[in-house]
Legacy VTK file of the C-alpha trace (Angstrom):
# vtk DataFile Version 3.0
C-alpha trace
ASCII
DATASET POLYDATA
POINTS 657 float
-53.877 215.043 -50.700
-53.086 211.693 -49.189
-55.905 209.427 -48.175
-53.899 206.881 -46.337
-54.402 206.304 -42.644
-55.091 208.817 -39.910
-53.553 212.247 -40.298
-50.809 213.514 -37.901
-51.722 216.296 -35.480
-49.735 218.828 -37.509
-51.704 218.014 -40.607
-55.023 218.306 -38.806
-53.992 221.646 -37.413
-53.055 222.883 -40.859
-56.429 221.771 -42.274
-58.164 223.635 -39.482
-56.310 226.881 -40.135
-56.894 226.836 -43.922
-60.601 225.927 -43.328
-61.110 228.724 -40.835
-59.753 231.200 -43.411
-61.103 229.748 -46.668
-64.688 228.700 -45.741
-65.807 232.218 -44.660
-64.358 233.605 -47.913
-66.477 231.140 -49.972
-69.585 231.978 -47.915
-68.986 235.710 -48.334
-68.543 235.360 -52.090
-71.851 233.388 -52.325
-73.732 236.147 -50.452
-72.147 238.846 -52.652
-73.315 237.069 -55.808
-76.838 236.595 -54.459
-77.264 240.344 -53.809
-75.364 241.657 -56.831
-76.406 242.886 -60.318
-73.812 240.797 -62.182
-75.103 239.568 -65.549
-76.595 236.018 -65.335
-73.943 234.702 -67.768
-71.755 234.149 -64.678
-73.819 231.038 -64.055
-72.839 229.702 -67.460
-69.130 230.203 -66.678
-69.644 228.443 -63.359
-71.189 225.534 -65.202
-68.314 225.592 -67.705
-65.892 225.434 -64.763
-67.700 222.459 -63.231
-67.980 220.700 -66.590
-64.309 221.103 -67.493
-63.458 220.024 -63.954
-64.817 216.566 -64.789
-61.857 216.113 -67.120
-59.408 215.201 -64.357
-55.962 213.661 -64.509
-54.293 211.824 -61.615
-50.809 213.029 -60.625
-48.567 209.970 -60.683
-47.492 208.309 -57.373
-49.758 210.423 -55.055
-53.488 210.729 -54.541
-53.864 214.182 -56.123
-55.709 215.080 -59.322
-55.658 218.135 -61.606
-58.138 219.342 -64.190
-58.566 222.063 -66.826
-61.315 223.796 -64.753
-59.020 226.718 -64.037
-59.535 228.041 -67.565
-63.213 228.625 -66.940
-62.570 229.955 -63.409
-59.908 232.448 -64.615
-62.279 233.722 -67.345
-65.094 234.063 -64.831
-62.792 236.143 -62.545
-61.677 238.390 -65.356
-65.247 239.017 -66.627
-67.277 239.148 -63.371
-64.861 239.534 -60.459
-63.173 237.206 -58.017
-66.345 236.103 -56.260
-67.577 234.055 -59.297
-64.213 232.236 -59.532
-64.222 231.551 -55.767
-67.682 229.971 -55.821
-67.025 228.052 -59.037
-63.855 226.404 -57.835
-65.230 225.724 -54.347
-68.176 223.915 -55.846
-65.841 222.009 -58.160
-63.783 220.948 -55.101
-66.957 219.497 -53.501
-67.856 217.650 -56.749
-64.329 216.134 -56.990
-64.338 215.127 -53.333
-67.678 213.362 -53.587
-66.734 211.682 -56.814
-63.501 210.205 -55.356
-65.173 209.463 -51.990
-62.692 211.540 -50.015
-62.892 211.907 -46.238
-64.707 214.856 -44.624
-61.477 216.647 -43.668
-60.179 216.299 -47.228
-63.410 217.713 -48.677
-63.347 220.690 -46.336
-59.663 221.337 -47.053
-60.147 221.253 -50.827
-63.272 223.504 -50.576
-61.420 226.103 -48.520
-58.119 225.816 -50.392
-59.506 226.493 -53.852
-61.780 229.280 -52.657
-58.992 231.009 -50.740
-56.466 230.642 -53.559
-58.834 232.017 -56.150
-59.910 234.970 -53.980
-56.277 235.963 -53.325
-55.342 235.629 -57.056
-58.403 237.592 -58.235
-57.818 240.356 -55.744
-54.198 240.653 -56.920
-55.372 240.982 -60.579
-57.853 243.825 -59.919
-55.528 245.542 -57.488
-52.614 245.590 -59.975
-54.670 246.318 -63.152
-56.823 249.070 -61.514
-59.787 248.049 -63.604
-63.310 246.844 -63.011
-64.609 243.430 -64.161
-64.144 243.162 -67.911
-67.818 242.853 -68.706
-67.908 246.590 -67.702
-64.505 247.865 -68.857
-62.270 246.906 -71.772
-59.087 244.894 -71.051
-56.318 247.145 -69.852
-53.031 247.426 -71.857
-51.282 245.439 -69.156
-53.773 242.582 -69.380
-51.112 239.945 -70.208
-48.846 240.950 -67.295
-51.767 241.144 -64.854
-53.114 237.765 -66.037
-49.670 236.189 -65.614
-49.427 237.606 -62.117
-52.860 236.307 -61.216
-52.041 232.868 -62.595
-48.723 232.676 -60.698
-50.457 233.830 -57.470
-53.171 231.233 -57.825
-50.739 228.438 -58.655
-48.406 229.352 -55.779
-51.242 229.459 -53.263
-53.083 226.371 -54.459
-50.024 224.148 -55.048
-48.332 225.489 -51.895
-51.255 224.655 -49.625
-51.846 221.239 -51.262
-48.161 220.345 -51.172
-47.985 221.384 -47.544
-50.777 219.041 -46.454
-49.333 216.166 -48.537
-45.951 216.750 -46.902
-47.426 216.880 -43.393
-49.638 213.820 -43.972
-46.801 211.706 -45.351
-43.981 213.203 -43.200
-42.031 214.326 -46.292
-40.056 217.572 -46.961
-42.329 220.266 -48.401
-39.814 221.303 -51.096
-39.326 217.847 -52.403
-43.125 217.211 -52.620
-43.678 220.435 -54.512
-40.748 220.014 -56.888
-41.632 216.440 -57.676
-45.377 216.611 -58.061
-46.473 220.209 -58.592
-43.730 221.992 -60.528
-44.533 219.889 -63.658
-48.051 221.407 -63.618
-46.793 224.939 -64.512
-47.333 224.494 -68.310
-50.934 223.406 -67.770
-51.634 226.586 -65.765
-50.079 228.735 -68.450
-52.329 226.986 -71.005
-55.359 227.536 -68.774
-54.590 231.286 -68.506
-54.263 231.525 -72.320
-57.575 229.830 -72.897
-59.258 232.023 -70.256
-58.062 235.156 -72.110
-59.463 233.814 -75.416
-62.788 233.119 -73.630
-62.889 236.671 -72.350
-62.137 238.244 -75.712
-64.672 235.992 -77.421
-67.377 236.892 -74.890
-66.706 240.610 -75.270
-66.464 240.642 -79.116
-68.974 237.958 -80.171
-70.788 237.227 -76.961
-71.495 233.547 -76.085
-71.574 232.147 -79.630
-67.810 232.515 -80.004
-67.235 230.843 -76.621
-68.302 227.501 -78.172
-65.356 227.808 -80.608
-62.973 227.996 -77.669
-64.218 224.944 -75.911
-62.263 222.460 -78.087
-59.076 224.070 -76.777
-60.052 222.873 -73.312
-60.329 219.310 -74.738
-56.895 219.675 -76.304
-55.421 220.854 -73.021
-56.979 217.912 -71.181
-55.787 215.333 -73.685
-52.262 216.771 -73.631
-52.015 216.701 -69.852
-53.538 213.269 -69.637
-51.183 211.853 -72.303
-48.187 213.398 -70.560
-49.109 212.026 -67.141
-50.121 208.688 -68.618
-46.623 208.210 -70.072
-45.111 209.321 -66.783
-47.317 206.844 -64.781
-46.443 203.993 -67.197
-42.749 204.772 -66.832
-43.030 204.983 -63.064
-44.828 201.677 -62.842
-42.303 200.017 -65.206
-39.420 201.265 -63.031
-41.214 200.078 -59.908
-41.657 196.583 -61.445
-38.006 196.422 -62.389
-37.001 197.492 -58.872
-39.291 194.871 -57.311
-37.758 192.237 -59.609
-34.260 193.369 -58.713
-34.923 193.323 -54.955
-36.754 189.977 -55.209
-33.806 188.440 -57.091
-31.244 189.844 -54.688
-33.302 188.666 -51.711
-33.605 185.179 -53.097
-29.898 184.820 -53.827
-28.856 186.365 -50.537
-31.280 184.131 -48.621
-29.952 181.046 -50.416
-26.415 181.905 -49.374
-27.560 182.711 -45.832
-29.576 179.467 -45.548
-26.425 177.328 -46.156
-25.565 178.180 -42.548
-28.024 176.480 -40.228
-27.150 178.745 -37.372
-27.505 182.123 -39.084
-30.703 180.995 -40.774
-32.757 183.852 -42.282
-30.350 186.438 -40.809
-30.230 188.731 -43.891
-33.983 188.984 -44.187
-34.363 189.992 -40.564
-31.614 192.518 -40.950
-33.232 193.891 -44.094
-36.654 194.473 -42.449
-35.108 195.834 -39.304
-32.795 198.186 -41.195
-35.604 199.593 -43.393
-37.814 200.110 -40.363
-34.997 201.871 -38.410
-34.336 204.123 -41.371
-37.977 205.120 -41.313
-37.812 205.832 -37.585
-34.805 208.096 -38.265
-36.791 210.057 -40.839
-35.067 208.784 -44.006
-37.505 209.646 -46.821
-35.371 209.718 -49.972
-36.535 206.870 -52.171
-33.151 206.090 -53.657
-31.460 206.002 -50.257
-34.151 203.614 -48.912
-33.707 201.324 -51.918
-29.932 201.375 -51.385
-30.354 200.519 -47.715
-32.732 197.652 -48.616
-30.391 196.126 -51.167
-27.281 196.623 -48.963
-28.922 194.972 -46.009
-29.488 191.907 -48.128
-26.004 191.944 -49.689
-23.789 193.186 -46.875
-22.174 189.781 -46.283
-21.609 188.937 -49.953
-17.825 189.176 -49.499
-17.901 186.224 -47.095
-17.955 184.089 -50.217
-14.181 184.672 -50.268
-13.696 183.725 -46.611
-12.873 180.002 -45.977
-15.803 178.066 -44.481
-13.697 176.779 -41.564
-13.226 180.400 -40.481
-16.854 181.397 -40.932
-18.074 178.416 -38.973
-15.331 178.207 -36.379
-16.819 177.198 -33.002
-14.662 179.494 -31.031
-12.812 182.850 -31.103
-10.879 183.677 -34.248
-7.121 183.993 -34.148
-5.654 187.345 -35.214
-4.724 185.977 -38.652
-8.217 184.523 -39.051
-9.792 187.794 -38.037
-7.712 189.582 -40.633
-9.110 187.234 -43.277
-12.616 187.805 -41.992
-12.242 191.613 -42.256
-11.637 191.253 -45.998
-15.294 190.412 -46.586
-16.383 194.070 -46.504
-14.103 195.378 -49.264
-14.408 192.175 -51.283
-18.208 192.392 -51.094
-18.032 195.993 -52.296
-15.740 195.062 -55.118
-18.056 192.204 -56.197
-21.127 194.498 -56.123
-19.344 197.328 -57.972
-19.690 195.263 -61.122
-23.511 195.629 -60.841
-24.775 198.967 -62.035
-27.219 199.684 -59.170
-29.252 202.849 -59.789
-28.653 203.832 -56.093
-25.578 203.831 -53.789
-25.400 200.222 -52.502
-21.642 199.702 -52.678
-20.561 202.422 -50.129
-22.987 200.934 -47.545
-21.605 197.401 -48.012
-18.023 198.569 -47.895
-18.359 200.612 -44.714
-20.857 198.617 -42.616
-18.033 197.644 -40.258
-16.641 201.129 -39.781
-16.762 202.452 -36.215
-18.066 205.854 -35.130
-14.663 206.627 -33.496
-12.664 205.600 -36.575
-11.330 202.286 -35.289
-13.311 200.100 -37.689
-12.433 198.600 -41.114
-11.658 198.620 -43.965
-10.855 202.382 -44.306
-10.953 203.650 -40.705
-13.336 206.566 -41.491
-15.389 207.947 -38.601
-18.445 209.961 -37.628
-20.628 211.418 -40.344
-18.127 210.337 -42.994
-19.617 206.859 -42.621
-22.659 206.536 -44.907
-25.888 206.838 -42.975
-27.075 203.534 -44.393
-23.965 201.763 -43.112
-24.444 203.265 -39.634
-28.024 202.035 -39.533
-27.159 198.624 -40.911
-24.310 198.040 -38.414
-26.615 198.543 -35.424
-29.346 196.203 -36.664
-26.776 193.643 -37.848
-25.116 193.630 -34.370
-28.425 193.251 -32.582
-29.598 190.376 -34.760
-26.197 188.637 -34.470
-26.237 188.921 -30.676
-29.797 187.544 -30.405
-29.080 184.621 -32.809
-27.168 181.419 -32.327
-23.580 181.469 -33.496
-20.937 178.759 -33.903
-19.131 180.043 -30.833
-22.031 180.841 -28.459
-25.739 180.588 -27.807
-28.004 183.506 -28.498
-28.285 186.357 -25.980
-31.505 187.871 -24.608
-32.748 191.131 -26.095
-31.914 192.902 -22.843
-28.315 191.655 -22.951
-27.966 192.669 -26.620
-29.341 196.195 -25.897
-26.912 196.569 -23.056
-23.978 195.769 -25.358
-25.248 198.298 -27.938
-25.452 200.947 -25.210
-21.892 200.122 -24.095
-20.674 200.592 -27.711
-22.677 203.797 -28.182
-20.390 206.566 -29.311
-17.428 204.285 -29.964
-18.578 201.696 -32.462
-22.016 202.962 -33.257
-23.628 206.341 -34.096
-25.238 207.538 -30.773
-28.329 208.918 -32.531
-28.925 205.661 -34.335
-28.514 203.565 -31.155
-30.842 205.836 -29.255
-33.589 205.488 -31.804
-33.052 201.761 -32.097
-33.243 201.170 -28.341
-36.584 202.946 -28.191
-38.022 201.184 -31.228
-36.383 197.687 -31.527
-39.361 195.861 -30.035
-41.547 197.312 -32.805
-39.265 197.189 -35.786
-37.284 193.953 -35.448
-39.085 190.954 -37.005
-39.677 188.020 -34.597
-37.578 184.876 -34.937
-40.827 182.954 -35.609
-41.624 185.058 -38.687
-42.522 183.086 -41.841
-39.273 181.993 -43.543
-38.409 182.863 -47.129
-39.354 180.065 -49.526
-35.676 179.453 -50.310
-34.762 179.087 -46.638
-37.766 176.894 -46.032
-36.911 174.587 -48.916
-33.256 174.292 -47.808
-34.365 173.695 -44.224
-36.729 170.922 -45.260
-33.997 169.329 -47.347
-31.638 169.375 -44.379
-34.359 167.937 -42.114
-34.912 165.183 -44.648
-31.236 164.367 -44.769
-31.066 164.203 -40.959
-34.092 161.927 -40.850
-32.473 159.623 -43.387
-29.241 159.667 -41.334
-31.189 158.679 -38.228
-33.121 155.944 -40.085
-29.856 154.519 -41.584
-28.239 154.791 -38.184
-30.745 152.573 -36.373
-30.570 153.013 -32.606
-28.126 154.682 -30.309
-25.125 152.619 -29.248
-24.224 151.914 -25.661
-26.617 152.843 -22.911
-29.566 152.786 -25.370
-29.172 148.989 -25.707
-29.143 148.468 -21.958
-25.758 146.690 -22.089
-24.042 146.896 -18.718
-20.924 149.098 -18.831
-18.704 146.497 -17.186
-19.728 143.754 -19.629
-19.176 146.044 -22.637
-15.756 147.051 -21.367
-14.786 143.416 -20.695
-15.851 142.380 -24.149
-13.932 145.186 -25.825
-10.885 144.581 -23.663
-10.806 140.897 -24.471
-10.879 141.652 -28.192
-8.118 144.243 -27.802
-5.913 141.805 -25.853
-6.576 139.168 -28.578
-5.308 141.659 -31.200
-8.614 141.821 -32.974
-9.930 145.141 -31.717
-12.516 146.802 -33.904
-13.732 150.371 -34.097
-16.528 149.481 -31.704
-13.986 148.114 -29.233
-11.864 151.269 -29.448
-14.916 153.405 -29.005
-16.302 151.476 -26.028
-13.009 151.494 -24.185
-12.541 155.223 -24.860
-16.045 156.017 -23.631
-15.894 153.905 -20.510
-12.448 155.193 -19.500
-13.134 158.859 -20.273
-16.678 159.546 -19.171
-15.915 159.835 -15.465
-12.669 161.697 -15.892
-14.250 164.299 -18.195
-17.601 164.300 -16.428
-19.257 164.065 -19.859
-22.659 162.688 -20.871
-22.112 161.626 -24.476
-19.364 160.850 -26.961
-18.986 160.415 -30.687
-16.203 159.190 -32.953
-16.452 160.823 -36.417
-14.634 159.037 -39.201
-13.536 160.893 -42.382
-15.477 160.022 -45.463
-13.208 161.415 -48.188
-15.521 160.526 -51.022
-18.396 162.548 -49.579
-16.182 165.248 -48.032
-17.912 164.578 -44.724
-17.190 163.312 -41.236
-19.589 160.552 -40.158
-20.419 159.250 -36.685
-19.241 155.589 -36.548
-19.379 155.206 -32.774
-21.871 156.932 -30.454
-22.623 156.744 -26.796
-25.040 158.707 -24.675
-28.265 160.506 -25.476
-28.930 162.540 -28.609
-26.353 160.940 -30.888
-26.962 158.335 -33.575
-24.520 156.489 -35.666
-24.570 157.733 -39.234
-25.035 161.409 -38.360
-22.635 163.537 -40.357
-21.367 167.005 -41.131
-19.641 168.430 -44.170
-15.936 169.169 -43.660
-15.691 172.817 -42.573
-19.190 173.052 -41.051
-20.339 172.284 -37.513
-17.893 171.470 -34.727
-16.610 168.174 -36.116
-16.409 169.472 -39.666
-14.465 172.562 -38.549
-12.080 170.441 -36.469
-11.556 168.119 -39.472
-10.879 171.050 -41.820
-8.470 172.950 -39.533
-7.070 170.036 -37.456
-7.491 172.246 -34.425
-9.432 171.451 -31.254
-12.654 173.203 -30.261
-13.566 173.727 -26.580
-16.998 174.410 -25.100
-18.762 174.850 -28.424
-22.507 174.398 -28.795
-23.476 170.722 -29.405
-26.448 171.833 -31.458
-24.017 172.713 -34.282
-23.373 168.993 -34.777
-26.432 167.290 -33.352
-29.255 169.704 -34.098
-31.275 172.029 -31.863
-33.155 169.075 -30.331
-30.176 168.295 -28.018
-30.489 171.684 -26.416
-33.982 170.936 -25.071
-35.604 168.119 -23.263
-34.889 166.563 -19.894
-31.183 165.998 -20.591
-29.982 168.894 -22.802
-26.368 168.947 -23.984
-24.785 172.389 -23.635
-21.053 172.067 -24.264
-18.627 170.075 -26.364
-14.926 169.432 -26.739
-13.627 168.015 -29.981
-10.227 167.271 -31.299
-8.724 165.805 -34.467
-7.447 162.241 -34.579
-4.309 162.203 -36.754
-2.196 159.187 -37.476
1.139 159.791 -39.190
-0.082 163.057 -40.617
-3.277 161.461 -41.941
-6.573 162.671 -40.542
-8.496 159.617 -39.338
-11.441 161.279 -37.651
-12.670 163.508 -34.865
-13.237 162.611 -31.224
-16.040 164.631 -29.501
-17.321 164.611 -25.948
-20.584 166.339 -24.905
-21.766 167.480 -21.508
-25.027 168.828 -20.002
-23.164 171.409 -18.009
-22.255 174.701 -19.793
-18.543 175.413 -20.163
-17.904 171.901 -18.838
-14.443 171.414 -20.377
-11.129 172.987 -19.430
-7.696 173.350 -20.922
-6.577 170.528 -18.607
-9.121 168.244 -20.216
-7.842 169.239 -23.664
-4.180 168.559 -22.671
-5.193 165.139 -21.395
-7.020 164.297 -24.605
-4.046 165.565 -26.674
-1.931 162.916 -24.983
-4.394 160.127 -25.848
-5.364 161.277 -29.366
-2.379 159.952 -31.326
-2.673 156.452 -29.794
-6.402 156.503 -30.319
-5.892 157.539 -33.998
-3.468 154.673 -34.445
-5.901 152.194 -32.872
-8.656 153.349 -35.229
-6.333 152.940 -38.209
-5.435 149.454 -37.092
-9.049 148.580 -36.418
-10.032 149.741 -39.896
-7.235 147.754 -41.470
-7.704 144.508 -39.596
-11.290 144.283 -38.481
-12.814 143.387 -41.799
-16.374 144.018 -40.564
-19.016 146.141 -42.128
-20.312 149.124 -40.245
-23.564 147.302 -39.444
-21.599 144.404 -38.030
-19.533 146.840 -35.998
-22.758 148.216 -34.559
-24.114 144.822 -33.593
-20.825 143.719 -32.006
-20.504 146.951 -30.059
-23.893 146.202 -28.477
-23.618 142.433 -28.127
-22.812 140.349 -25.043
-19.283 138.883 -24.725
-20.032 136.008 -27.092
-21.657 138.173 -29.708
-24.839 137.409 -31.682
-24.771 134.613 -34.226
-28.133 135.057 -35.902
-30.847 137.685 -36.182
-33.210 135.489 -34.252
-30.730 135.270 -31.365
-30.457 139.027 -31.406
-34.224 139.481 -31.342
-34.618 137.019 -28.511
-32.648 139.371 -26.223
-35.559 141.922 -26.405
-38.563 139.600 -25.996
LINES 1 658
657 0 1 2 3 4 5 6 7 8 9 10 11 12 13 14 15 16 17 18 19 20 21 22 23 24 25 26 27 28 29 30 31 32 33 34 35 36 37 38 39 40 41 42 43 44 45 46 47 48 49 50 51 52 53 54 55 56 57 58 59 60 61 62 63 64 65 66 67 68 69 70 71 72 73 74 75 76 77 78 79 80 81 82 83 84 85 86 87 88 89 90 91 92 93 94 95 96 97 98 99 100 101 102 103 104 105 106 107 108 109 110 111 112 113 114 115 116 117 118 119 120 121 122 123 124 125 126 127 128 129 130 131 132 133 134 135 136 137 138 139 140 141 142 143 144 145 146 147 148 149 150 151 152 153 154 155 156 157 158 159 160 161 162 163 164 165 166 167 168 169 170 171 172 173 174 175 176 177 178 179 180 181 182 183 184 185 186 187 188 189 190 191 192 193 194 195 196 197 198 199 200 201 202 203 204 205 206 207 208 209 210 211 212 213 214 215 216 217 218 219 220 221 222 223 224 225 226 227 228 229 230 231 232 233 234 235 236 237 238 239 240 241 242 243 244 245 246 247 248 249 250 251 252 253 254 255 256 257 258 259 260 261 262 263 264 265 266 267 268 269 270 271 272 273 274 275 276 277 278 279 280 281 282 283 284 285 286 287 288 289 290 291 292 293 294 295 296 297 298 299 300 301 302 303 304 305 306 307 308 309 310 311 312 313 314 315 316 317 318 319 320 321 322 323 324 325 326 327 328 329 330 331 332 333 334 335 336 337 338 339 340 341 342 343 344 345 346 347 348 349 350 351 352 353 354 355 356 357 358 359 360 361 362 363 364 365 366 367 368 369 370 371 372 373 374 375 376 377 378 379 380 381 382 383 384 385 386 387 388 389 390 391 392 393 394 395 396 397 398 399 400 401 402 403 404 405 406 407 408 409 410 411 412 413 414 415 416 417 418 419 420 421 422 423 424 425 426 427 428 429 430 431 432 433 434 435 436 437 438 439 440 441 442 443 444 445 446 447 448 449 450 451 452 453 454 455 456 457 458 459 460 461 462 463 464 465 466 467 468 469 470 471 472 473 474 475 476 477 478 479 480 481 482 483 484 485 486 487 488 489 490 491 492 493 494 495 496 497 498 499 500 501 502 503 504 505 506 507 508 509 510 511 512 513 514 515 516 517 518 519 520 521 522 523 524 525 526 527 528 529 530 531 532 533 534 535 536 537 538 539 540 541 542 543 544 545 546 547 548 549 550 551 552 553 554 555 556 557 558 559 560 561 562 563 564 565 566 567 568 569 570 571 572 573 574 575 576 577 578 579 580 581 582 583 584 585 586 587 588 589 590 591 592 593 594 595 596 597 598 599 600 601 602 603 604 605 606 607 608 609 610 611 612 613 614 615 616 617 618 619 620 621 622 623 624 625 626 627 628 629 630 631 632 633 634 635 636 637 638 639 640 641 642 643 644 645 646 647 648 649 650 651 652 653 654 655 656
């Protein structure tokens, strides 16, 4: 019987019923023995039962133990009647409970259960055999049949009552509990019945001296059962260790892939925990199914390896063709995982986690209960976590907004029963965003933070307003150089910023230049808060990286994707961005990006205006790079210098003191 936690009401009620029936039976048997003329040898058989009961064996995986005490109890019943067996087993139940420090309700249940089971079995034996206790009458011709019936009755009653309370306490199906943990005990009960018959015959033919010759058989029974269960327990623990290793490896690899995306950071681990918890809420108890759900939750996006990064990280809605490519990740993930011989059904869950309840999903268009339960559970949790997390194309939603969307999709995209349970339980089962990150995600996050810090250190200070240079003076300086035919990147950037900021109503600007050697786009001109020269993104990631990879503009994307989460907080948060590629004669020069504090600040009209300017700006940047001849640090100084420029470091320093 389980010792874990407080028992459900149903389990407590079951204990009360068994106790109300069993305890009076044990009390009555005790009174009968006190006032009877049964030979005193019954005490020796009671002691034999208690002594053999000390040779206990733990049933693997649950807190239940068996012993060979039934041999002595069966012999006592055959020789002296059912009352001796009832008292002997009831006392043995108390001894076992005290030894293993069981709770009061467990002790009472075991006491009543064994007494009741033995009384029913003994009564059946004497009713069917029609004989008196065998110390008075010889064994009947049908002794073997009657003993087998008594043993079967006792085993059915005892194991049935015990399996019932285990099932109620752990909320598991009764049949599965009995089949898994108690059916294997049948051989030990057959052996106990055989030994009990030998004890009876020895007692009748040679009295107690021959009983001593039978006792070694009890030891053999005990050693056999212990060895069998020992091997079973070792095998179970070995399998459990292998499963923990498998899940740990899968979790580490899945988290490493997930951590590459700064926006969906730790997504798979949150989905894994939420999916397992939701499965428990739905009453999923099958161990293999739970393991399959756990692994599939970690691996459900494996197929995105085959989806181009510029599609995965696109800061806007996907085009129909891009969406078709994205949809391939489910069957591709299933195909990849099919090469792994999982001992439980992971692949179907991964393949079908984007199927819809009404059959409009992908890849196979199946619907209703034809969708694996694990996939139906995973899809709801995955959607909720995605909605409440930052994405390249939007900021996170509140939990209330996400729940509303799930309810709107109930019965069309998602299983209504799964949605209903999730809505009632999500506040308890979903891990918080502040949960301790996986070591892999933490290590990659620290590495990214270190890279950003180095970028900021190398970048120095923010250009433009951060230097306190008047806008008019900066524009005049840049214009004079442009008219002289010696415009540099800093001049192009300054003129672009000063002429565009009021038209676009923006608060910051950056010009990213392509670094082909590093496969990155790097900020070479920056104006406004939150942007530093030297900041960079890999081609294909972030807003600027995606624009560089696809040569397509992005409108009203989240600035945090390029500049980090810090720009979304503070006194002057940046909430929207427009970025477009700068292409000169089919060669990508860089990316121009404007940022605004207002959400959804940029319109299609703004984009059309920038499209007109972009080719000329790209040509100017190409010319500046070809003819300027200055290092990036010199460019930075000149962009921030007065009209005459700085001649020495001491002159530069004197402007600040």
